[in-house]
N, C-alpha and C positions, 0 to 999 in steps of 0.2 A: 072911717078910711082904712084901709089895712096895710100897713108898710113892711116892703118886703126886701131882706138883704140877701146878697149871693152867699153862699157858703163856702169856706176855701176849695171844695172841689167841684166848683161852678163850670169852670173851664175846661177840665178832664172828664169828669164823669155826668156833666148836667144838673139840674135841680129836678128833684122828686117832688110829688105834689104832698104839699105839708097841710092842706085844709081841703076839706069838701065843700064845693062850692057847682054852680050849674054846669059849667064845662066838665067836671068830671062828672056828672051825674049822667049828662048826654052821652058821654063815651061807655058809662057802665050800662045803659041801656042797648047801646048798640052792641057791646061785648054780649049781653044778654041774648039779644035777637041774632046774632050770629051762632051762639052756642047751642042754642035748641035745646033738646034733652040733653046734651053735653054739660049744663050748666050744674046738675045734679052730681056727673062723675068726677073723675080724679083731674084735678086742674092744677096746671104750673105757672105761676108768674115769672117770668127772665126779668131780673133787674126790679125787685119790688119795691125798693126805696126804702120807705119806712112804713109801707105795709098798709098804704091808706085803701088800697083798691082790693086787697084782701081782706080787708074786716069789712066791706061794704058787701062783698061775695058769699060772707059766711050765711045771711038769712036763704042763701037758694039751697043751702044742703049738701052741695059737693065737698070733697075731700080735697083740701087746699094746703099746695106748698109753694114755698116763695125762695128764689135764690138771689142773693145779692151780693156783688164782687166786693162795693166798699163796707168793712166789717163795721164802724161805727153806725151806719143806716141799717145794718142787717141787725145789731143789736136792738134799736129803735125798734124795728118791727118787730121783733121776738117779743114785745111787750104786748102784741096784741095777737100775736098766735106762734106757737112753739114749734111751728113747721117751716122755720126759715133756715136755709142753710147759706153759709159762704161761699159761693161758688161761680165760677166766671162762666160765661153762656158757652164758650167754645168748650167746654170739657164737662157738659153736664154729668152728675153723677147719680145717673139712674140707668136701668136696663133697657134694652130697646122695647118699644111698643108699649110704653108705661103710662102715658095720658090722655084722656081723652079730649082735654083742651088747654092750649096753650097761648098764654097772653104775652106779647112783647108791647109795650107802651112806650112810644120815644126811647128805646134802647140801642137798637144796632148801630146806630150813629156813634156811640161812643166807645163800642166794644174795640177791640186790638184787632179782629180777623170776621167780620160780618158774616162772609161767607160760610166760615166754619160754623157761627152761631146759627144761621138758618140750618144747615146740615144735620147738626146735631139738635136741632126742635124737631126736623121732620122725622130724625132716627127715633126719638123719642117718645114721637106720637103714636097712638095706636090706629090701625086701618079704619078710616071712615072717620077719626079724630079730626079737630081742626084748629089752624093758629089764627087768631087775632092780631094783627100787626097795625100798627101805627107809627110811620116815621116822617121827620122831615121832607117837605117837597121842596124842590127846587126851584120851584117858579113863585113861591111866596115872596112877596116885593120886601121882606125884611128876614136878615138874619138874628135869629131869635136866641142864639147861644152868645151874642158879642164875640168880638174880634180881638185878635193882637195887633197893637200899632207901635212901632218903635219900641218895640220889646215889653210894652206892658198891656195886661190883660183887662179891656175894656167890655164892663157886662152890659147887657142890655140889647134892645132891640135896634139892628143898623141897616139903612135902606139900601136897598139894591146890591148889597156886597155879593149876593147868589148870582146875579146877571150878569158877572164879569166872566170871563173865561176861568175855566177850572184852575190852571196853573196859577193865575193870579188870585181867585176865590181860595186856592187852599193856603194861601201865604197869609191872607190875613185870619183863615179860619182854619187854621191846621187841627184842631181839636175835635174836630166833630164833622161827622159826612150829611150830604145832601142827596135826594134821591128823586129820580124819574121814574115814569113807567118803564121804560127800557132798562134801567138799573136793576129794578125790582125782579123783573122775569129774570136776568141773568144770574142773579143769586140763587133762583130755582131751577137754573136749568138743570136736566138732567134728571131730577128728584122724581120721586113717585109721587107727584100731587096732580090736583086740578083747583081752578081758581074760582071761587064762589061768588067774589064781589070785588072791584078792583076799582078804586074812587078816589077824590081828592075832598076833604071838608075842611071847613073854616073853623078855627078857635072858638072857645066859650068867650073871650073879651070881659071875663069878670073883673079884670084890674080896671079898663075903663068905665064899667059899670059901676065900679065904687066911685069913683071922681065924678063923673057925667051920668045917673041913673037913664034919664030918659034917653039922651043922645046914645049912651052905649046898648039900652036895648032894642032901640031904633037900628040902630049899626047892625047888630047881630042877627035881627029879625030880617034883615034884607039881604045879608051875606048867607043866610042858612036857606031863603029862596035862591040865590045865586047858585047853592049847589045842585040843582036841578038844570042849572045851564051848561054851555061851554066855559063861562065865566069860573066856574070851578077849577078849573085847572091854577088858576092863581090862590089855591085853598092853602091852609096852613101845613095839613097832614096827608100823606098818603095813608087810605085805612084800605086794608084787604084784609079777606078770607079765603086761606088756604086749606083744602080738605085732601086729607093724605089718601090716597088710592087704595083699595081692599085688593088683595092677593088675587081674584078674580078677574078684574079689570084690567 
């Protein structure tokens, strides 16, 4: 069994992937499928954490670059790749039309200005390039980033917090955003993009499987089947694939 302790930055910046398990592998396969031939092009991961996804993208042959706002994590990522920059997603240090593929895996909920981050991702994307975006779904029954209660941050999954009216929800979780389909449409409003995929997915539940292997695997199998039904609205994350329009479109 693996024991996890939150880092000092858990509340403000979330927790990156530290170990590679089934949940991460599944997302990698989704990224690969969404990318198509772009997987061999110039790829940017925004908020790359300690570089775990970049490390697992290396075998596909693309040119990989990561940005990370938290400098200690950026230094850890540099142990896996020398193409890691300390930068905020709102002000990407790249020219317009640089990348074939941009990844944002549970990042935009933590940034200072999510709309500006989306704008800069689209700006730095080549025409025909794609963004692969994962972010928290408002209708998941748990707030996975913890809450503040009586001035103290309490790490862990907190039930039903996200079902509260937003003014009350945001008092408990002012450190992290949640997104509905409508919220994401608003972030891309008036940008030159088209939507390739817009859905909701459940998580990998690897921690549950570590503790209760049979029960955990059964739960995961059922939830993955439910992604094909309207019940997916209760999933963990919004999963969107967005393509920048070509000038002729």
